[in-house]
C-alpha positions in Angstrom: 27.7 -13.5 11.1 25.5 -10.3 10.3 27.2 -7.1 9.6 24.3 -5.4 11.1 24.8 -4.0 14.7 22.4 -5.2 17.3 19.5 -2.7 18.0 20.1 -1.3 21.5 16.8 0.6 22.0 13.7 0.3 19.8 12.7 3.2 17.7 9.0 4.2 18.4 7.0 6.8 16.7 3.6 5.7 18.6 2.8 5.2 22.1 1.0 2.0 22.9 -2.2 4.0 23.0 -1.5 5.0 19.3 -0.7 8.7 19.7 2.5 10.2 18.5 5.6 10.2 20.7 6.4 13.8 21.7 8.9 15.5 19.4 8.6 13.0 16.6 7.8 14.4 13.2 6.4 12.5 10.3 8.8 12.2 7.2 5.8 12.7 4.8 3.6 15.7 4.3 0.1 15.7 5.0 -1.0 15.6 1.3 1.1 12.4 0.8 -0.4 10.7 3.7 -3.9 11.7 2.8 -3.3 10.2 -0.8 -2.0 7.0 0.7 -5.1 6.7 3.0 -7.4 7.4 0.0 -5.8 4.6 -2.0 -6.0 2.2 0.9 -9.7 3.1 1.2 -10.2 2.5 -2.6 -8.5 -1.0 -2.2 -10.7 -2.0 0.7 -13.8 -1.1 -1.2 -12.5 -2.8 -4.3 -12.1 -5.8 -2.2 -15.5 -5.7 -0.7 -17.2 -5.6 -4.1 -15.2 -8.3 -5.6 -15.7 -10.6 -2.8 -19.5 -10.1 -3.1 -19.4 -10.9 -6.8 -17.2 -14.0 -6.1 -19.7 -15.3 -3.5 -22.5 -14.7 -6.2 -20.5 -16.9 -8.6 -19.9 -13.8 -10.9 -16.1 -13.8 -10.3 -13.4 -16.2 -10.3 -10.9 -17.3 -7.7 -10.0 -14.1 -5.6 -7.4 -13.7 -2.8 -8.5 -10.7 -0.8 -6.0 -8.2 0.6 -8.1 -7.0 3.5 -5.7 -6.0 6.3 -2.8 -5.7 4.0 -3.7 -2.2 2.4 -0.9 -0.4 3.8 1.7 -2.8 2.7 0.3 -2.9 -0.7 -0.2 0.9 -1.3 2.9 1.7 0.6 4.9 -0.5 -1.7 3.2 1.4 -4.5 4.0 4.8 -3.2 7.6 4.0 -3.1 7.7 3.5 -7.0 9.1 6.2 -9.3 7.1 5.7 -12.5 10.0 7.3 -14.4 12.5 4.9 -13.3 10.8 1.8 -11.9 9.2 -1.2 -13.5 6.7 -3.5 -12.0 5.8 -6.9 -13.6 3.3 -8.8 -11.5 3.3 -12.5 -11.3 0.1 -14.3 -12.0 -1.1 -14.9 -8.6 -0.6 -11.4 -7.3 -2.2 -9.7 -10.5 -4.9 -8.1 -8.3 -2.7 -6.4 -5.9 -0.2 -5.2 -8.5 -3.3 -3.7 -10.3 -4.1 -1.6 -7.3 -0.2 -0.8 -7.1 -0.1 0.3 -10.7 -3.2 2.3 -10.3 -2.2 4.3 -7.4 1.1 5.2 -9.2 -0.2 6.3 -12.6 0.2 10.1 -13.1 -3.1 12.0 -13.7 -2.4 12.3 -17.4 -1.3 8.7 -17.9 2.2 7.4 -18.4 3.1 9.2 -21.6 3.7 12.6 -20.3 
């Protein structure tokens, strides 16, 4: 039997129309959210370019992450480079590359 209690009422931060519920404040500052969006856009662009190369026969097997940008980048942004390790399995190498790129400090790892 689960130790978790049953959810009595769903917690929503967005209305069905996509606007913020009155009184709800984001837990992240605007700068952090813009950085996340920037990485998601970079990842989408990378996907488009690699898919185009693959269709021309210039790139090997590729599994696009289109539509999964938020989960990939969001996971990466939770990583603390000073404490956490990431070792990608072979099939997920591309996603892990994006994850690692989004978490490397501006001056590199050795700071």
